[in-house]
C-alpha positions as CSV (number, residue, x, y, z in Angstrom):
1,M,92.1,98.3,131.6
2,T,88.7,97.8,129.9
3,S,88.0,101.3,128.6
4,A,87.2,102.0,124.9
5,K,90.9,103.1,124.6
6,S,92.4,99.8,125.6
7,P,93.3,96.6,123.7
8,A,90.5,94.8,125.5
9,H,88.0,96.9,123.6
10,F,89.7,96.1,120.2
11,N,90.3,92.4,120.7
12,Q,87.0,91.3,119.1
13,L,87.4,93.9,116.3
14,F,90.9,92.8,115.3
15,K,90.1,89.1,115.6
16,L,87.9,89.6,112.5
17,A,91.0,89.8,110.2
18,P,94.8,90.1,110.4
19,V,94.9,93.0,108.0
20,V,93.2,96.4,108.1
21,P,93.1,97.9,104.6
22,V,94.0,101.6,104.6
23,I,91.9,103.1,101.8
24,T,92.1,106.6,100.3
25,I,88.9,107.3,98.2
26,E,88.9,110.1,95.7
27,N,85.3,109.6,94.5
28,A,82.6,108.7,97.0
29,R,80.8,106.6,94.4
30,D,83.6,104.1,94.7
31,A,83.2,103.6,98.4
32,V,80.4,101.0,98.6
33,P,81.7,98.6,95.9
34,L,85.2,98.9,97.3
35,A,84.0,98.0,100.8
36,R,81.9,95.2,99.5
37,A,84.9,93.7,97.7
38,L,87.0,93.9,100.9
39,V,84.3,92.3,103.0
40,A,83.8,89.6,100.4
41,G,87.5,88.9,100.5
42,G,87.5,88.5,104.3
43,L,88.6,91.9,105.5
44,P,85.6,93.6,107.1
45,V,87.6,96.1,109.2
46,V,88.6,99.1,107.1
47,E,90.4,102.4,107.7
48,V,89.1,105.2,105.5
49,T,91.7,108.0,105.5
50,L,90.7,111.7,105.8
51,R,93.0,112.6,102.9
52,T,90.5,113.6,100.3
53,A,87.5,115.8,99.9
54,A,85.4,112.7,99.3
55,A,86.5,110.9,102.5
56,V,83.6,111.8,104.8
57,D,80.9,111.1,102.3
58,A,82.6,107.9,101.3
59,A,82.8,106.7,104.9
60,R,79.2,107.6,105.6
61,A,78.1,105.6,102.5
62,I,80.0,102.5,103.7
63,I,78.5,102.8,107.2
64,A,75.0,103.1,105.8
65,D,75.2,100.6,103.0
66,V,77.7,97.9,103.9
67,K,76.4,96.5,107.1
68,D,79.2,93.9,107.5
69,A,81.9,96.5,107.3
70,V,83.5,97.9,110.4
71,V,84.5,101.4,109.5
72,G,87.4,103.2,111.2
73,I,88.6,106.7,110.2
74,G,92.3,107.3,109.7
75,T,94.5,110.4,109.3
76,V,92.8,111.9,112.4
77,L,95.0,114.9,113.1
78,S,93.0,117.2,115.5
79,P,90.2,117.3,118.0
80,R,88.0,118.7,115.3
81,D,88.7,115.6,113.2
82,L,87.8,113.5,116.2
83,E,84.5,115.3,116.5
84,T,83.8,114.7,112.8
85,V,84.5,111.0,113.1
86,A,82.2,110.6,116.2
87,K,79.3,112.3,114.4
88,M,79.5,110.0,111.4
89,G,79.1,106.9,113.5
90,A,82.5,105.3,112.8
91,A,83.6,102.3,114.9
92,F,87.0,103.9,115.8
93,A,89.5,106.6,114.9
94,I,93.2,106.2,114.2
95,S,96.0,108.7,113.8
96,P,99.4,108.6,112.2
97,G,100.9,110.4,115.2
98,Q,99.8,112.2,118.3
99,S,99.7,115.6,120.0
100,I,98.8,116.6,123.6
101,E,95.7,118.3,122.3
102,L,94.6,115.2,120.3
103,L,95.3,112.7,123.1
104,E,93.5,114.8,125.7
105,A,90.5,115.2,123.4
106,A,90.4,111.5,122.7
107,S,90.9,110.4,126.3
108,S,87.7,112.3,127.3
109,A,85.7,111.0,124.3
110,D,83.7,107.8,124.0
111,L,85.0,107.1,120.5
112,P,87.7,104.3,120.5
113,F,91.0,105.8,119.4
114,V,94.3,104.4,118.3
115,P,97.1,107.0,118.4
116,G,100.2,106.8,116.2
117,V,103.7,106.5,117.7
118,Q,107.3,106.1,116.6
119,T,109.3,106.7,119.8
120,A,109.4,105.8,123.5
121,S,108.4,109.4,124.3
122,D,105.4,109.0,122.0
123,L,104.4,105.8,123.8
124,L,104.8,107.4,127.2
125,A,102.5,110.3,126.3
126,C,99.9,107.7,125.1
127,I,100.2,105.4,128.1
128,T,99.9,108.2,130.7
129,R,96.6,109.1,129.0
130,G,95.2,105.6,129.0
131,F,96.1,104.4,125.5
132,D,97.9,101.1,125.4
133,L,97.0,100.0,121.9
134,V,98.9,102.2,119.3
135,K,99.6,102.5,115.6
136,F,103.4,102.1,114.9
137,F,103.9,104.4,111.9
138,P,105.6,104.4,109.5
139,A,106.5,100.9,110.5
140,V,109.3,100.0,108.1
141,P,110.9,103.5,107.7
142,A,110.8,103.9,111.5
143,G,113.0,100.9,112.0
144,G,110.9,97.9,111.3
145,L,110.5,95.0,113.7
146,A,113.8,95.8,115.4
147,A,112.5,99.2,116.5
148,L,109.2,97.7,117.6
149,N,111.0,95.0,119.6
150,A,113.1,97.7,121.3
151,L,109.9,99.5,122.3
152,T,108.2,96.4,123.8
153,G,111.0,96.0,126.4
154,P,110.1,99.0,128.5
155,F,106.5,98.9,127.5
156,P,105.5,95.2,127.8
157,N,101.7,95.9,128.0
158,V,101.4,97.9,124.8
159,R,100.0,96.3,121.7
160,F,100.6,97.5,118.2
161,C,98.9,97.9,114.8
162,P,101.9,98.7,112.6
163,T,101.3,100.5,109.2
164,G,103.7,101.9,106.6
165,G,105.8,99.9,104.3
166,I,104.0,96.7,105.0
167,G,102.7,94.6,102.1
168,Q,101.7,91.0,101.2
169,D,105.3,89.9,101.1
170,N,106.3,91.0,104.6
171,A,103.0,91.2,106.5
172,G,103.3,87.6,107.6
173,E,106.6,88.4,109.4
174,W,105.0,91.2,111.3
175,L,101.9,89.2,112.2
176,T,103.9,86.5,114.0
177,H,104.9,89.1,116.6
178,P,102.9,88.5,119.9
179,K,102.4,92.2,120.5
180,I,100.9,92.9,117.1
181,V,97.1,92.6,116.9
182,A,96.9,93.4,113.2
183,V,98.7,95.3,110.4
184,G,97.4,98.1,108.3
185,G,98.3,98.6,104.7
186,S,97.2,100.2,101.4
187,W,98.4,97.3,99.2
188,V,95.1,95.5,99.3
189,A,93.2,98.3,97.6
190,P,95.7,100.4,95.5
191,A,94.6,103.7,94.0
192,S,94.9,102.3,90.5
193,D,92.5,99.5,91.1
194,I,90.0,101.8,92.9
195,K,90.1,104.3,90.0
196,A,89.6,101.5,87.5
197,G,86.8,99.8,89.5
198,N,88.8,96.6,89.5
199,W,86.9,95.1,92.5
200,A,87.7,91.5,91.5
201,A,91.5,92.2,91.9
202,I,90.9,93.9,95.3
203,E,88.8,91.0,96.5
204,A,91.5,88.6,95.4
205,R,94.1,90.6,97.4
206,A,91.8,90.7,100.4
207,K,91.5,86.9,100.3
208,A,95.2,86.5,100.3
209,A,95.6,89.0,103.1
210,A,92.9,87.4,105.2
211,A,94.6,84.1,105.0
212,L,97.8,85.3,106.6
213,P,98.6,83.5,109.9
214,R,99.3,85.5,113.0
215,S,100.5,84.9,116.6
216,P,97.8,83.4,118.8
217,L,99.2,85.5,121.6
218,A,98.3,88.8,119.8
219,S,94.7,88.8,120.8
């Protein structure tokens, strides 16, 4: 499969770095310096969550002003959200879960989309609509690597970007898995550092995350 929904489309994107920072921005003025700190630290692929009133303006500012950043939009929950993401020119959309309406809208759109899953039923719904790269969320509360390993048995062609409960201390364990293309996490840019404008600390965490080794089979 070579569509925008498949791992083939995302291979080059996720080769850029092993970690995708999941960022929640309360004030749009923080967006550009935050993105610059992440890029400088070696994490150019970022997920801006649609969890705040500032999210859309923040994502647009990064897209416009930080040319080396690859901006994806997370917390996409509905077809309307998907339309919003497409209009802002984001590189991809990602959701914490999936619904029939969202999957059907995404399958007919040109925008690359990564649906969220927890169960075999979730995965089957995604696969039957052409999605074989998924977000395993929340990764640790949903059973961790043991749960992910159980899912890879009946679905050997699926690849994962797990998020939820993953941090610097355990990210390396996840990244050694051959079916994991990258991990997502908020630990690189915590809300406290964003609010304080502590870009140096965020850049330092990004450098540590970018240095994490991963399985050569994952891409």
